[in-house]
C-alpha positions as CSV (number, residue, x, y, z in Angstrom):
1,M,197.3,93.8,88.1
2,K,193.8,92.7,88.0
3,L,191.5,95.1,86.3
4,P,188.1,95.8,87.6
5,I,185.3,93.8,85.9
6,F,182.8,96.5,86.2
7,G,183.7,98.0,82.8
8,W,181.9,95.0,81.2
9,F,178.6,95.6,82.7
10,T,176.3,97.1,80.2
11,H,174.2,100.4,81.3
12,R,170.7,100.5,80.3
13,S,169.3,103.7,81.9
14,P,170.1,106.7,80.1
15,T,168.3,108.9,82.6
16,A,170.5,108.1,85.7
17,P,174.1,109.0,86.2
18,A,176.3,105.8,85.7
19,E,177.7,105.6,89.2
20,L,174.5,106.6,91.2
21,S,171.1,105.4,91.6
22,P,168.1,107.6,90.7
23,E,167.4,110.2,93.1
24,P,163.9,109.9,94.5
25,T,161.7,112.5,93.6
26,D,158.3,113.9,95.0
27,R,156.3,111.5,92.4
28,Q,158.0,108.3,93.9
29,P,155.2,106.5,95.2
30,A,155.5,105.5,99.0
31,G,157.3,102.1,99.7
32,A,158.4,101.9,96.0
33,L,161.9,101.2,94.5
34,P,163.6,102.7,91.6
35,V,164.1,100.4,88.4
36,L,167.9,100.1,88.1
37,S,170.3,99.1,85.8
38,P,172.9,96.0,86.3
39,R,175.6,98.2,86.8
40,E,173.9,100.5,89.3
41,L,172.6,97.4,91.1
42,L,176.2,95.8,91.3
43,L,178.3,98.6,92.1
44,S,177.8,98.0,95.6
45,R,178.2,94.3,95.5
46,R,181.7,94.2,93.7
47,Q,183.3,92.2,96.2
48,H,181.1,89.3,95.5
49,V,181.6,89.5,91.7
50,N,185.2,89.8,92.3
51,L,185.3,86.6,94.4
52,I,183.2,84.9,91.8
53,E,185.8,85.9,89.1
54,E,188.7,84.8,91.3
55,L,186.9,81.4,92.4
56,A,185.9,80.5,88.7
57,G,189.4,80.4,87.7
58,V,188.8,81.0,84.0
59,T,190.3,83.7,81.4
60,R,189.1,87.2,81.2
61,H,187.3,86.6,77.9
62,H,185.6,83.2,79.2
63,F,184.4,85.2,82.5
64,Q,183.0,88.2,80.5
65,A,181.1,85.8,78.0
66,Y,179.8,83.4,80.6
67,Y,179.8,84.7,83.9
68,V,179.4,88.3,83.6
69,A,176.4,87.9,81.1
70,A,174.4,85.6,83.5
71,I,175.3,88.1,86.4
72,N,174.1,91.1,84.5
73,R,170.9,89.3,83.4
74,F,170.0,87.9,87.0
75,A,170.7,91.5,88.4
76,E,168.4,93.2,85.9
77,F,165.7,90.4,86.5
78,V,165.8,90.3,90.3
79,Q,166.3,94.0,90.7
80,Q,165.9,94.8,94.4
81,L,163.4,92.3,95.3
82,P,163.7,90.3,98.7
83,A,164.4,86.8,98.9
84,S,161.6,85.9,101.3
85,E,158.8,87.7,103.3
86,A,160.0,87.1,106.8
87,H,162.9,84.7,106.7
88,H,166.2,85.1,105.4
89,H,167.4,88.1,103.0
90,A,163.8,89.6,103.6
91,Y,164.9,93.0,102.6
92,A,165.3,95.1,99.4
93,G,168.0,93.8,97.6
94,G,168.1,90.5,99.5
95,M,167.4,88.1,96.3
96,L,170.5,89.4,94.6
97,D,172.8,89.5,97.4
98,H,171.5,86.0,98.1
99,G,172.0,84.8,94.7
100,L,175.5,86.1,94.4
101,E,176.5,85.1,98.0
102,V,175.1,81.2,97.3
103,A,177.1,81.2,94.0
104,A,180.5,82.3,95.3
105,I,180.1,79.9,98.3
106,A,179.3,77.1,95.7
107,L,182.3,78.0,93.8
108,K,184.5,77.7,97.0
109,L,183.0,74.4,98.2
110,R,183.3,73.0,94.6
111,Q,187.1,73.2,95.0
112,A,187.0,70.4,97.5
113,Y,185.2,68.1,94.8
114,L,186.5,66.0,92.0
115,L,183.8,66.6,89.2
116,P,182.3,64.7,87.5
117,P,181.9,62.1,90.0
118,D,183.7,58.6,89.5
119,A,185.4,60.0,86.3
120,V,189.0,59.2,85.2
121,P,191.6,62.2,86.0
122,E,191.7,62.9,82.2
123,D,187.8,63.7,82.1
124,I,188.0,65.5,85.4
125,N,190.7,67.8,83.9
126,H,189.0,68.2,80.6
127,K,185.7,68.9,82.1
128,R,186.5,71.0,85.0
129,D,185.6,74.3,83.7
130,L,182.2,72.8,82.5
131,W,181.3,71.5,86.0
132,T,182.4,74.9,87.7
133,Y,180.1,76.6,85.3
134,A,177.3,74.3,86.0
135,V,178.0,74.6,89.7
136,F,177.9,78.5,89.3
137,T,174.7,78.9,87.4
138,A,172.7,76.3,89.5
139,A,173.6,78.2,92.6
140,L,173.0,81.4,91.0
141,L,169.4,80.3,89.6
142,H,168.3,78.3,92.5
143,D,165.6,80.9,93.5
144,L,164.9,82.4,90.0
145,A,161.1,82.0,89.7
146,K,160.6,83.2,93.3
147,P,159.4,87.0,91.5
148,A,157.1,85.0,89.2
149,V,155.5,82.6,91.4
150,D,155.7,84.1,95.0
151,Q,155.5,87.8,94.6
152,V,153.0,90.5,92.9
153,V,155.1,93.4,91.5
154,T,153.0,96.8,90.8
155,V,154.9,99.0,88.5
156,F,154.7,103.0,88.5
157,D,155.8,105.3,85.6
158,E,157.7,108.5,86.2
159,R,154.9,110.4,87.3
160,G,154.1,107.7,90.0
161,K,151.0,106.6,88.4
162,D,150.4,102.8,88.8
163,F,150.2,101.0,85.3
164,G,149.7,97.5,86.2
165,Q,151.8,94.6,87.3
166,W,155.3,93.3,86.1
167,D,154.9,90.1,84.1
168,P,158.3,88.3,84.6
169,W,157.4,85.5,82.0
170,I,157.4,88.5,79.4
171,G,160.4,90.3,80.1
172,S,162.5,92.1,82.7
173,L,161.4,95.5,84.6
174,T,163.8,97.7,82.2
175,D,162.2,96.3,79.0
176,D,159.4,98.7,79.5
177,P,160.8,102.3,79.2
178,H,157.8,103.7,81.1
179,A,158.7,101.7,84.4
180,R,160.5,103.8,86.8
181,W,159.4,102.6,89.9
182,Y,158.0,99.4,91.6
183,R,156.8,97.9,94.7
184,T,156.4,94.3,95.7
185,A,153.9,92.2,97.8
186,F,154.1,88.5,98.6
187,V,151.4,86.0,97.5
188,P,149.2,84.8,100.5
189,K,149.2,81.2,100.8
190,R,151.8,80.5,98.4
191,Q,152.4,77.1,96.8
192,Y,155.0,75.0,98.5
193,R,158.3,75.0,96.5
194,L,156.5,76.1,93.3
195,H,159.4,78.3,92.5
196,E,161.6,75.6,92.3
197,K,159.9,73.9,89.5
198,A,159.4,76.8,87.5
199,S,162.7,78.1,87.8
200,L,163.8,76.0,84.9
201,L,161.3,78.1,82.5
202,L,163.3,81.2,83.0
203,V,166.9,80.1,82.7
204,N,167.2,80.7,79.3
205,R,166.7,84.5,79.9
206,I,169.6,84.4,82.2
207,I,172.1,82.1,80.8
208,P,173.7,83.2,77.8
209,A,172.9,80.9,74.6
210,E,176.5,79.8,74.4
211,G,176.5,78.8,78.0
212,L,173.4,76.9,77.8
213,A,174.4,75.2,74.7
214,W,177.9,74.3,76.7
215,L,176.0,72.9,79.5
216,A,173.3,70.7,77.3
217,G,176.5,69.3,75.7
218,D,177.5,67.2,78.5
219,R,174.6,64.9,79.5
220,G,175.9,64.0,82.9
221,A,176.4,67.8,83.9
222,F,173.1,69.0,82.2
223,S,170.9,66.2,84.1
224,A,172.3,67.1,87.3
225,W,172.1,70.7,86.6
226,L,168.7,70.5,85.6
227,S,167.8,68.7,88.8
228,C,169.3,70.9,90.9
229,I,167.6,73.9,89.7
230,G,164.3,72.2,89.6
231,G,164.7,71.2,93.5
232,D,165.5,67.7,93.0
233,L,168.9,67.4,95.3
234,A,168.9,63.6,95.6
235,E,168.9,63.4,91.5
236,A,171.2,66.2,91.4
237,G,173.9,64.0,93.3
238,V,177.1,65.9,94.3
239,M,176.0,69.2,92.5
240,G,173.0,69.3,94.5
241,E,174.9,68.8,97.7
242,I,177.3,71.7,96.8
243,V,174.2,74.1,96.2
244,N,172.5,73.2,99.0
245,K,175.3,73.4,101.3
246,A,176.0,76.9,99.9
247,D,172.4,77.9,100.1
248,G,172.3,76.8,103.8
249,E,175.3,78.8,104.7
250,S,174.0,81.9,103.1
251,V,170.8,81.6,105.0
252,A,172.7,81.1,108.0
253,R,174.8,84.0,107.9
254,N,172.0,86.3,107.2
255,L,170.1,85.0,110.3
256,G,172.8,85.6,112.5
257,A,174.3,81.8,112.7
258,E,177.6,83.5,112.5
259,P,177.3,86.8,114.7
260,G,181.1,87.4,114.8
261,Q,181.1,88.4,111.2
262,R,178.1,90.6,111.3
263,V,178.6,94.5,111.4
264,T,177.9,95.1,114.9
265,S,176.9,93.3,118.1
266,S,173.6,95.0,118.1
267,S,172.8,93.0,114.7
268,V,172.8,89.8,116.6
269,V,169.5,88.0,116.3
270,P,168.1,87.1,119.8
271,L,167.5,83.2,120.2
272,H,163.7,83.8,120.6
273,E,163.3,85.4,117.4
274,K,165.5,83.0,115.6
275,L,163.1,80.1,116.9
276,L,160.0,81.9,115.8
277,T,161.6,82.4,112.4
278,A,162.4,78.9,112.0
279,L,158.8,77.7,113.2
280,R,157.4,80.2,110.7
281,F,159.5,78.9,107.8
282,L,159.0,75.3,108.7
283,I,155.1,75.8,108.7
284,E,155.0,78.0,105.5
285,E,157.3,75.4,103.7
286,K,155.1,72.7,104.9
287,E,157.8,70.8,106.7
288,L,155.5,71.2,109.7
289,P,151.9,70.5,108.2
290,L,148.8,71.9,109.9
291,N,145.0,71.0,110.3
292,R,144.9,67.3,109.4
293,N,145.1,63.9,111.0
294,G,149.0,63.4,111.7
295,A,149.7,67.1,111.4
296,A,152.3,69.1,113.6
297,G,149.9,71.3,114.6
298,W,146.2,73.1,114.3
299,R,145.1,76.7,114.3
300,V,142.0,77.6,116.2
301,G,140.7,80.8,116.4
302,D,143.8,83.2,117.4
303,D,145.9,80.3,118.4
304,L,148.3,77.7,117.1
305,W,148.4,74.4,118.8
306,M,151.8,72.7,118.0
307,V,152.7,69.2,118.9
308,S,155.4,70.3,121.4
309,K,158.3,67.9,120.8
310,R,157.9,67.3,117.1
311,A,157.8,71.1,116.7
312,V,161.0,71.9,118.8
313,D,162.9,69.0,117.4
314,A,162.3,70.3,114.1
315,I,163.1,73.8,115.0
316,R,166.4,72.7,116.5
317,L,167.4,70.7,113.5
318,H,166.5,73.5,110.9
319,L,168.7,76.0,112.9
320,V,171.6,73.5,113.3
321,Q,171.6,72.4,109.8
322,S,171.7,76.1,108.9
323,G,175.0,76.9,110.9
324,H,173.6,78.2,114.0
325,A,175.5,77.7,117.3
326,G,174.5,77.9,120.7
327,I,170.9,76.3,120.2
328,P,169.8,74.4,123.4
329,T,169.9,70.6,123.3
330,Q,167.0,70.4,125.8
331,N,163.6,71.0,125.1
332,D,162.7,72.3,128.3
333,R,165.2,75.2,127.7
334,I,163.9,76.1,124.6
335,F,160.3,76.3,125.9
336,D,161.8,78.5,128.9
337,V,163.2,80.8,126.4
338,L,159.9,81.1,124.6
339,Q,158.0,81.5,127.9
340,E,160.4,84.1,128.8
341,H,159.7,86.3,125.8
342,G,155.8,86.0,125.9
343,V,155.8,83.6,123.0
344,L,153.7,80.8,124.6
345,L,150.5,81.0,126.1
346,T,151.0,78.9,129.4
347,C,148.8,76.6,131.6
348,N,149.4,77.3,135.1
349,D,152.9,78.5,134.3
350,R,153.9,75.5,132.4
351,A,154.8,75.5,128.8
352,V,153.2,72.2,127.8
353,W,149.5,71.6,127.8
354,R,147.5,68.2,127.5
355,A,144.8,68.4,125.1
356,M,142.4,66.3,122.9
357,V,142.5,67.0,119.2
358,N,139.4,65.9,117.5
359,G,138.7,65.9,113.8
360,D,136.5,64.4,111.1
361,G,136.4,60.5,112.5
362,W,139.6,60.5,114.4
363,A,141.1,61.9,117.8
364,H,144.6,62.1,119.5
365,E,145.5,63.1,122.8
366,L,148.8,65.2,122.7
367,T,150.9,67.5,124.7
368,L,151.1,70.8,122.8
369,I,152.5,74.3,123.0
370,R,150.2,76.9,122.4
371,I,151.2,80.2,120.3
372,P,149.3,83.4,119.3
373,V,148.8,83.1,115.6
374,S,149.9,87.0,115.7
375,R,153.4,86.2,116.9
376,L,154.2,84.4,113.8
377,W,152.0,86.3,111.4
378,P,151.2,90.0,112.5
379,S,148.9,90.4,109.3
380,R,145.7,88.5,109.6
381,D,145.7,87.7,106.0
382,R,148.9,85.7,106.4
383,W,147.3,83.3,109.0
384,P,146.9,79.7,108.0
385,D,143.5,78.4,107.3
386,E,141.4,77.6,110.6
387,F,141.4,73.7,111.8
388,Q,137.7,72.4,111.2
389,G,137.6,70.5,114.3
390,T,138.4,71.0,117.9
391,V,141.4,71.2,120.4
392,T,140.3,70.8,123.8
393,P,142.6,71.0,127.1
394,V,142.3,67.8,129.1
395,S,141.4,68.5,132.7
396,P,141.6,72.2,132.8
397,P,143.4,73.9,134.3
398,Q,146.3,71.4,134.6
399,C,148.8,71.0,132.2
400,Q,149.8,67.5,133.3
401,V,148.6,65.0,136.2
402,P,151.2,62.8,137.3
403,V,149.4,59.6,138.6
404,Q,149.8,55.8,138.1
405,V,149.6,54.2,134.7
406,D,146.7,51.6,134.1
407,K,148.3,48.8,132.4
408,T,145.2,47.4,131.2
409,L,144.6,50.8,129.3
410,E,147.9,51.0,127.9
411,G,147.2,48.3,125.3
412,G,143.6,49.4,124.8
413,V,141.8,49.5,121.6
414,S,138.7,51.8,120.8
415,G,136.8,51.0,117.7
416,E,135.2,54.6,117.8
417,P,136.5,57.8,118.4
418,R,135.3,60.1,120.9
419,S,134.9,63.9,120.8
420,T,135.6,64.4,124.8
421,P,137.9,62.2,126.6
422,A,136.7,59.1,128.9
423,P,137.3,59.5,132.8
424,E,140.4,56.9,132.4
425,I,142.1,59.0,129.8
426,L,142.1,62.0,132.5
427,E,144.0,59.6,134.8
428,Y,146.5,58.4,132.3
429,V,149.8,60.2,132.7
430,T,152.7,58.6,135.0
431,T,155.5,60.2,137.1
432,Q,157.8,58.5,134.7
433,M,156.3,60.4,131.8
434,N,156.8,63.7,133.6
435,A,160.4,62.8,134.5
436,S,160.8,62.0,130.5
437,L,160.4,65.6,129.8
438,N,163.7,66.3,131.2
439,T,165.6,63.3,129.9
440,P,168.0,64.4,126.9
441,G,168.4,62.1,123.9
442,H,165.0,60.4,124.2
443,S,163.6,58.9,121.3
444,A,161.1,60.6,119.0
445,D,157.8,59.3,120.3
446,H,158.4,59.9,124.1
447,Q,155.3,60.8,126.1
448,N,156.1,64.6,126.2
449,S,155.2,64.1,122.2
450,E,152.1,62.2,122.3
451,V,150.2,60.6,125.0
452,K,148.8,57.3,124.3
453,S,145.4,56.6,125.0
454,P,142.6,54.1,124.2
455,L,141.9,56.0,121.1
456,S,145.1,54.6,119.5
457,S,144.2,52.2,116.5
458,A,146.7,49.4,117.6
459,S,148.7,48.4,120.6
460,P,152.4,49.5,119.9
461,D,154.1,47.6,122.8
462,D,155.9,45.1,120.4
463,L,155.8,46.9,117.2
464,G,159.7,47.7,117.5
465,E,160.6,43.8,118.0
466,A,158.1,42.6,115.6
467,F,159.8,45.0,113.1
468,L,163.1,43.8,114.2
469,S,162.0,40.2,113.8
470,W,160.6,40.8,110.6
471,L,163.7,42.4,109.3
472,A,166.1,39.8,110.3
473,A,163.8,36.9,109.0
474,G,163.4,38.7,105.7
475,I,167.4,38.9,105.4
476,A,168.0,35.3,106.6
477,S,165.3,33.8,103.8
478,K,166.5,36.4,101.3
479,K,163.1,37.8,101.0
480,L,164.7,41.5,101.7
481,D,167.6,42.2,99.7
482,Y,170.5,44.3,100.7
483,N,173.3,46.4,99.4
484,N,171.9,46.7,95.9
485,S,170.6,49.6,94.0
486,G,167.1,50.5,94.9
487,T,167.1,48.2,98.2
488,R,166.1,49.6,101.7
489,I,169.0,48.1,103.4
490,H,172.7,49.1,103.3
491,V,175.8,47.7,105.3
492,V,177.9,50.7,105.9
493,P,181.4,50.8,107.7
494,E,179.5,52.4,110.6
495,G,176.6,49.6,110.9
496,V,173.3,49.1,108.9
497,L,171.6,51.8,107.3
498,L,167.9,51.2,107.1
499,V,166.5,53.5,104.5
500,S,163.7,55.4,106.2
501,P,160.7,55.9,105.6
502,G,160.9,53.1,102.9
503,L,161.5,50.2,104.7
504,F,158.9,51.0,107.3
505,Q,156.2,51.5,104.6
506,D,157.3,48.3,103.2
507,Y,156.7,46.6,106.6
508,I,153.2,47.9,107.0
509,K,152.4,46.1,103.8
510,E,152.3,43.0,105.4
511,P,148.7,41.7,106.2
512,D,149.2,41.5,110.0
513,V,150.2,45.1,110.4
514,S,148.4,46.7,107.4
515,D,146.2,49.0,109.6
516,T,149.4,50.2,111.5
517,P,150.9,53.8,110.5
518,W,154.4,53.3,109.6
519,D,155.8,56.3,111.6
520,K,154.3,54.4,114.9
521,V,156.4,51.4,113.5
522,Q,159.5,53.7,113.3
523,K,159.0,55.2,116.6
524,R,158.7,51.9,118.5
525,F,161.9,50.7,116.7
526,L,163.7,53.6,117.6
527,K,162.4,53.2,121.4
528,L,164.6,49.9,121.3
529,G,167.7,52.1,121.6
530,L,169.6,50.1,118.9
531,H,170.1,53.1,116.3
532,E,172.8,55.7,116.6
533,R,172.1,59.4,116.7
534,T,174.0,62.2,114.6
535,A,176.1,64.8,115.9
536,N,173.1,66.9,116.4
537,G,171.4,64.4,118.3
538,M,169.0,63.5,115.5
539,N,167.6,60.0,114.5
540,V,168.0,60.3,110.6
541,H,171.6,60.1,108.7
542,R,172.2,61.3,105.3
543,Y,174.3,58.9,102.6
544,I,175.5,59.6,99.6
545,V,175.0,56.7,96.8
546,T,177.7,57.0,94.1
547,G,177.0,55.5,90.8
548,Q,178.5,55.2,87.5
549,N,176.7,58.2,86.2
550,R,175.4,60.1,89.2
551,S,175.3,60.3,92.8
552,T,172.0,60.4,94.9
553,M,171.1,60.9,98.4
554,I,169.4,58.9,100.9
555,N,168.3,59.1,104.5
556,G,168.1,56.2,107.0
557,I,168.6,55.3,110.6
558,L,171.9,53.9,111.5
559,V,172.0,50.7,113.5
560,R,175.4,50.1,115.1
561,D,175.3,46.5,115.8
562,V,175.0,44.6,112.8
563,G,174.5,41.2,114.4
564,R,171.0,42.3,115.6
565,I,170.0,42.4,112.0
566,F,172.2,40.0,110.1
567,R,171.9,37.2,112.4
568,T,173.3,34.2,110.0
569,T,175.7,36.3,107.7
570,N,178.5,38.2,108.1
571,P,177.9,41.0,105.2
572,Q,180.5,43.4,103.6
573,P,179.9,47.2,103.6
574,N,178.5,48.7,100.5
575,P,181.6,50.4,98.5
576,H,179.1,52.8,97.0
577,L,177.8,54.5,100.2
578,R,179.5,57.3,102.1
579,R,178.4,59.3,104.9
580,A,177.3,62.9,103.8
581,S,179.4,65.3,105.6
């Protein structure tokens, strides 16, 4: 019979009963949480710990010495801190729940992999437990530094008196005998993914010395482990793939991606809340940058103006990759949902605005959605910085003007940007553009994302064909290599993978197109319709490159027709590439 593992947890708080959390007192500060021992924190999470023991598949002594020691120290360190401010596991105890859940999911996923990658059967069997421990600890500690760099924790004594802030670099909250309560707040305008880089500085506080020495004894596992905890998933190879999948599944469960597994139907998160949560996350994580040339949005006063198609496509991709089902595939439907719940400020009952965005020496005419900043961040001190430019609606109060295109304007070039649109720009939208708003699966640069104007730096009409010709000629002349390490072109069983954005950035180094942005070239190439979309309707595919010592991940555009690129040869697929599941 399997014995409960909780007899192995140490109990550090002599003032609290062994089985119960300390009862609140009159001196408990408002909103503060009690400092608890690992035993107290883990009593309500015994299912996760028991599952980890079962999936680890090691002896009782080994599990106690390596796994339980790490779980105890992790619980003691993170206490009941939330995992995020307003995204996943944003509640007391969320970081501990998330860490244990990701570790359990990662161990389950690990069973489907032969590790180390590309090893002979003898090595796979011999190093099985080491790689399992590496996956477990990488998953458990992937957010370890969040309390140190993303949060400020105020500590109170037994009388409820504030006696300073906790310094996670020095020790745990339980190390100070006077620490009885604590209250946390998130650092405003946190640095993007700083916690990933900083987590490596704290791992020796959680991993027992024997466990750290065990991991460091295998260079392949240790290298992947360090890359994984440090946030470099491509360098982490298969281990990074496992932990990334586990993290995404845990996030999805918490955000309502699997409502059938939630406690009650009332816990299901409404779609518009999912959309807002995803948008806020993408902005805070800099996936959708703000307030610069080429950004996805600009904050002006109380409003946030987001490039309509770019923002909605990113939201959809984030939710689908997080495991959410039922996300509308057409942008119009998402606009409708946001509009129905008062999220969007509309123009004549339309979700999309046409506006001129003017910055320092640049200007673009775009189609935008307009959202009150307070819908994303109710607290004003959380708002993004304000854009030092202007966003001016075109031809108010209309959002779009369906008129004929003047072909002489379509390829026009203007040397100097203008702060206000010229009269001809006001006439520059076609009925075909309006129709494209309702066309599913159109390319990433369709006119509901960006309306061309004479302010464009170059005529884009032939960019896609020019890039294709350059690519084919470069391969034929052997100027461009393929199927080798570090190259941007790979033949795969499904077609030809063009590494993005690297290959397009190589192209704009050519003298004739050196002034053209690489993303404009990519957009025009996509408009040729040669590429194959993913099952989720996205343009970019992920492939795993397996090497002798490690695996990496690359992103690229997949062209099914090999003959459009390899016009004089019949290449064989690269055996070291496989599609990421």
